[in-house]
N, C-alpha and C positions, 0 to 999 in steps of 0.2 A: 803905496800906489794900488788902486783897484784895477782889476782886469777890465771892467766895464762900469761906467756910470750912466744911468738913464736920467737925464736932467730936464727940469722945467715941467714935469708932468703933474697931473692930479692923481694921487694915489687913492684908489678904491680897493681896500685891503682884503676883501672877501668875507668880512665879518657882518656886513650889512650896515656898518657905521658910515656916517657921512664922509665923502672924499676930502682929501686935504692936499695942499700943495707941498711937494717934497721931491728930492732926488733919491735915487736908489742906487747904492753902490754894491757891486758884485765882485767877489773873489772866488775863483775856481767855480764850483757848482752851487755856491751859497750866496744868500743875501747878507752882506756884511754890515750895511748901514742903511737907514731910512731917515732922511732929514735934509738939512741944507748942507751940501757937501762942497768943500773948496779944494779937496785933494785932487791929484791928477789921476789919470787912468789911461790904459793902453788904447781904449776906445770910448768915445763919448757918443751916446745916442740921444738926439734932441727930441724930447717928447712934448714940446710946446704945443698947447692946444689939445693935447691927447690925454687919455686916461691910461694909467699904468695899473694893471690888476693881476691877480694870480692867473696862471694858465687855466684854461677851461678843462674840466674833467667830463668826458663823455660817459655818463653813467650807464648808458645802454648802447653798446656797439656790437658789431658782428664781424670784426676784422679777422679774429682767430688766426688760423695758419696762413692766411693770405698776407700777413705782415712779412712773411719770408720773401715774397716777391715784391710787394709794394712797401719798401722799407721807409719811405718818406711819409706814408699815409697822407698823401698830398691833399686830398679833399678835406681832411680833418685839420691838418696842421695849418692850412691857409685860412681856416675860419677861427683859429685861436686855440684849438684843442692841443693840449700838451700831454694828456693821459687818456688812453683808450681803455675802457673796461669791457672786455669781450666775454665770451662764454655764456651768452644769454639765450633765453627762449629754449633751454634744454639742450642746446648744441655747444660743444666745446671741442677744441683741437685735441684734447687728451681726455681719457685714454684712447689709444689707437690700436686696433687689432681685434683679437678675440673673435666674437661671432659677427663682427661688423662686415658682412660680406659685400655691402654696397659701397665700400670706400676704396675699391680698386682704382677708380679714376683719380681719387685724391692722392693715393700712393704714387701713381704714375706722374701726376703733376708735381708732387714734391721732388721726385727723382729728377725731373726736368729742371728744377730749380736748385739742384745741388744737395738735396737731402736724401741720401740713400739708406741711412740707418734710422728707421722709424722708431719713435718713442712709443712706449706702452703705458706710460704713467705721466702724471702732471709734472713731476720732477724732471723726467726726461725731456718733456717739451720745453720747460724753462731752461734746461741746460742747452738745448739747441738754440733757443733765442739768445741766450747769453753770448753765444759765439757769432751772432749776426749783428752787424752795425745797423741801428735803427735811429730814426730822427725823433721818435716819440716814445713816451713811457707806455708800458703795456702791462695791464692787469687782467685777470680773468676769473670767472666762476668756472665750476665744473658742471657740465650738462647732465641732468638726470637722464634725458633721452639717449645721450652718448653712452652713459654707463649701462643703461638698460640694453642697448644694442650690443655692447661689448660682452655682456654676460649671457643674455638669452635671445639675441637677435631681434626680429621684428614681428614676433607673434603676438596675437591678441590673447594673452593669458597672464595669470598671476605668476610671479616667480616662486619656485620651490623654496623651502627653508634654506637650503644650501646656497641657492642662487641669490636670495635676499641677503644672506650673510656676506657673500662676495661683493654685492653691490654696496652694502654699508661699509665694507672695508675699503673699497676704492674711493668712496666719497670722503671718508675720514682721512685717508692718506693724502688725497688731493688737497684738502683744506689744510692739513698739517704741513704740507709741502709748499703752501703759499697761495692756493686758490682762495677766493674771498667767500665762498659758500657754494651752495647747490642752486642751479637754475632749473626751471621746468618750462616746457612748451607744450601745454596740455591740449592744444588743438592739432598737434603734429604727431605722426607716427614715429617711433613706437610709444612715445610718452603718453599719448591720448588713451592708451590701453591700461594705464596704471590707475589703481584705486588710491584713495586718500591715505590709507594706512601705510602703503608703500612709500609715499612721499614723506610722511612723518618719520618713518624708520630711517630713511637716508639722512634727513636733516638732523635728527636727534644724534646720529653718529658723528656729526660735525660740531655739535654744540660746545664740546669741551675745548675746541680750538677757536671758538668765536665765529663760526660760520653764519652766513645770512642766507635766507631763502628768497631768491629772486624768481618771480613767476610771471610768465605769460599764461594767464588764467584760462580755465576751460571755456569761458564764455565772456564776450565783451558786448553782448547785445541784450536780448530779452531776459537772459538768466545772469546778468551782470552781478546783481546783488548776492545771489547764491554763490557765485564764483569768488567774490570778495570775502564772503563768510568762510568759505573753504580755505582760502589763502591765509586769513588771519588765524583760523583754527589750527592749521598746520604749524604756524609759528608758535602759537600758544602751547600746543601739545609737545612740540619738539624742543621748546626752550631756545628758539633762535629768532633773530629779527626777520622782518618780512619786507621785501621790496616788490611792489606791484608795478609791473612793467607797462610802459606806454599806456597810461590810464586813459580810458575813453569809453564812450557808449556809442556803438555802431548802429546805424539805422534810424530813420526819422522817428519812428514810433517809440524809440528808446531814448531819444534826446531828453536831457534833463535828469536822467537817473544818476548822473555824477554827483548831484547834490546829496542824494541819499548815500552813495558809496563813500563820498568824502566824509560824511557824518559818521559812517561806520569806522573809518580810519581814525577819526577824532576820538570816538568812544574807546577804541582799542588802545590808543595812546594814553588816554586818561586812566586806563587800567594799569598802565606801566609797560605795555607791549611796544616794541621798537618797530613801528610800522611806517613805511615811507612809500612814495610812488615816484615814477618818472614820466616824462612826457616829451614829445616832439611837437613843434608848433605848426602843424599842417592839418588839413581837413581830409587827407587821403591816407589810407594805410598802404603798406607794401609787404607782400609776402608771396607765397607760391600759389599759382592757380589751382594746384592740386587740392587745396583746402575746400574748394567748392564741391568736391566729390565726397559722398558719404564716407564716414570714417571706416566702416567695415570693409570698404573696397581696398584699403591699405594694409589689411591684415596679411602678414607674411613678407612685407617689403615691396620694393619696386618691381621686381620681376613678377610677383603675384598680382600686383596692381595692374601692370600692363597686360598681363594674361587675361585678367577679367575684362579689360576694355576691348580685347580682341574677340572674346567669346560672345557671339550674337545674343544668346539667351541671357547671359549675365549682364551684358551691356544694355539690353532692353530694360532690365530691372533697375539698373543704375539711372538710365535716362528717365524712366518713369518717376523715380524718387526725386530726381533733381527738378523735373518739370513741376511736380507737386510742391516742392520746396519753394519754387519761384512764386507760387501763388499764396503761400502762407508765411514764409520767412521774411526777415527784414529786407531782403533783396527786393521784394515786391513793392514796398512803399518807399524805397530809396532810389528809384530810377531804373531798377532792373539791370540788365546786362550792359546798358549804356554807361553805368558807373564803374564797370570792371574793365580796366585798361591794361593791355599786355605791355610789359616793360622790357622783357628780355627773352630771347630764344637763342638757340645755338646753331640751328641749321639755316644756311643761306636762303633756302627756298621759302623760309617763313619770316625772313627779315621784314617783309612788308607788314607784318602784324604788329611790330613794335610801335607803340604810340597810338594804336587803334583800340577801341573798345571791342569787347567780344560781340556786341551787337553789330558794330561796323564790319567786323571780320565775317560774321554770319551773312550780312548783306552781300559782301564782296564774293563770298564763296557759294551763295545760294543755299545756305543751310539754316536749320533751326539753331538758335544760340547755344543750346545744350550740346548739340552735335558738333558745332564749331569748337566748343570748349574741349570736348572729349577727343575729337580728332587731333587737335593741336597738342594735347597732352600725350597722346599716343605717338605722334610723329616726333615729338621732342623727348621721348623717353621719360616723361613726367616732369622734366625740368623747364618750367615756364614761370617767369616772374610776372607779377601783376601789381597794379595799384588799384585801390578801391575807394571811391569818393563817398564816404558814409559818415563823416564826423561833423558835428555842429561847431561853428565858430564860437557861439556863445558858450558851449560846453568847454571848448578849448581854453577860453579865457578864465572860466571858473576854476578849472583844474590848475592852470598856470599860477593863479594867485594864491593857491593853498600853501601854507607855510611848510608842509611836509612833502612838497613836490619839488624835485630837482629835474635837471635837463639831460636828455639823452637823444642821440640821433636815430637810434634803432637802425643803423646803416653800417654796411661795410665801407671801409676807407676806399675811395676810388682814386683813379689817376686820370690824367688828360690823354694818355696814350698807353698802349701796352696792356698789362694786366689790369683788369677792371676799368679799362678805358673804352667801353663800348656799351651799347644798349641805351635804353631810355630810363636812366636811373631816377629814383625818387629824388627830388631836389634837397631833401633833408641831408643827404650825404655831403652836400657842398655848402648848405646855407643855414643849418639849424640855429647856431649860436648868434651869428650876425642878424638873422631874421628877428630874433627876440629883441636884440638891441635896437634895431631899426623900427620894426612895426609895433612891438608891444611896450617899448620904452619911449623912444623918441616921438613916434607918431600918435600912438593911442594912449599912452600913459597908464597902461594896465599895471605895470610895475615901475618902481623907481629904478634908477640906474644901479643904486647900491643893492637893492633887493635882487635884481637880475644877476648881477655879478656873484652875489652870495649863492644863488641857486646853481650857478655854473662852476663854482670853485670851492668856497669854504664849506658849504653844506655837504656836498658829496664827499669831500675829503674827510670831514668828521664822521659822516655816515659809514664810510669804509674803514675808518681808522688809519688813514694814510699818515705815516710818520713825517711830520715837519713839511707838509705840503698843503696847498690850498689857500695860503694867506701870504700877504706881503709883510713879512715880519723878519727881523734880524735873526739869523741863524737858520732860517728855513731854506729849502732848496729853491733855486732861482728858476722856477717855472713861471714865466711871465708873458703877458700880452700887452702890447701898446696899441691902442686903437683911438681913432678920431670919433668922438661921440656924435659929431654932426654929419659924418660921412659914412660910417660903418654901415654896410648893407649886404644882403644876400643878392646875388644876380642869377642864381639858378631858378628855372621854372619847371613846371611839369612837362611842358612841350620841348624845352631846351635846357636840360639840367646841367650839362657839363661846363659850368662856369664857376670859377672861384669867387670868394667874397672879396669885397673892396673895403678900403678904409682901415686896414690893419697893417701898419708899416713894419712892425716887428713882432716876432714870436720867439721867445727864448725857452729852451729846454735844458734844465740842469746847467744854467749859466752860459750856454752857447746860443748864438743867434742861428736858429734853425730855419727861419723863414723871414725874408726881407722884401718889402714892397710887393707882397703877394706871390713871391717865388720861393718855393720850398727847396732848400739845398740838399743835394744828395749826401747821405751820411758818409763820412770818411773816418778812418781809424776805427774806434769803438762806437762812433756815432754819439749824438747827444742824448738819445733815449736810453731807458733802462727797463728791465723787467722789475715790476713792483710785486713783491710777495706779501701776502697778508702777514701782519705782525712785524715785518722787517723795517 
């Protein structure tokens, strides 16, 4: 007797091969059989008219330590994600401590959620997660920016020889203990202060353990091609694979550059380099409003940043540089501050800003847009989320079709209430995977169904080396999604994002039904999810 049989579905197995009619039998956490099954089971799930495929792997997420509070990862699980890959863009939950003077709020928040003994290593973080019931599988990179802050704080300088040795040691130990590689976020402090050789050194230290270099590159606009060249060069020199994060070209005058950047990836792969990219299917980015401020303003960390904004003389210099940048940078030809929309703030007095562009906030407050931006950052202690509408739909389709591109939300798992259940989140947190199945498969035919499923499951599983995951195959872990190809859809929008996907009746994680009819079950016991360590 099986524990579960999923009957009458069309199996799309994650390999890219055509779908086929079959039942899927599960015993404990594994797929026991795929075929025409006549045996009995403790539970039968009817998949008539539906696709049965591997659980989706979110190749680029930012859930990190927030999984401790949001253990269902509701916005991800309800769209079919069974594995979160966090630790991207240079930030990871570990290591914690050292010179990271700005993480006091994180420590307080963790204590409020029952974690009083903070980890200082990736192994310690994994051990903490092992003791927490989760609904979803969790994997992570180690952040270069997190390591840099741990060792030398937030200063704009190169590490000393001893500091670099310590950074290399942390990177190597993190990957040895199960992280999938080193990630960088080269537009964010303190990672933006690092030179190329520093990144090569950290990645090379992980090569013996099979580490991957995942990068939010230095530039995704007019210097996109130089940034891709640097990323590929780091992988080549360090002897590691490269994962280019959320690949795109920002700004109207840069649209079309993705044809050249993808050709660079093709040439690198032809050399034998293991280079991939990931993408979310939306025309707006989502990040911190602080990136609109010149990088030098961030030298020394948040307190120094805010101090510069308060200083009239320094602020005048910042303002002048930003105004001139509006006239010459990609912001100028992409709609200006109208395209920069505030998505989240903390102070109630500024809640009116959520969902408004900086231009609209400027009109409401009677300020120049640059002053509105700087004032809001100062009032919010630097913590303002934004969305930026600067991506071409044609570019999006071009990138999506490329065979070395997989899918990632670039989002933290959200919830409908409580932790991460507020603000004007980017809809990618709720709708990335079903949006591809609806818009780019069913409606526009950019991808076949089998191609899309492979980009969401088998390809990222192979890319990461996930053991016995990513395919509907006998003996593999039973991470599975059942969806109706005629009805699956995203319902989250930029103006009203907190809506889960539809058309996904079942999501199974390690053989347990973790989501049914769009409702994520609270994890009980050990939960259905597990920590996934590299090589395990």
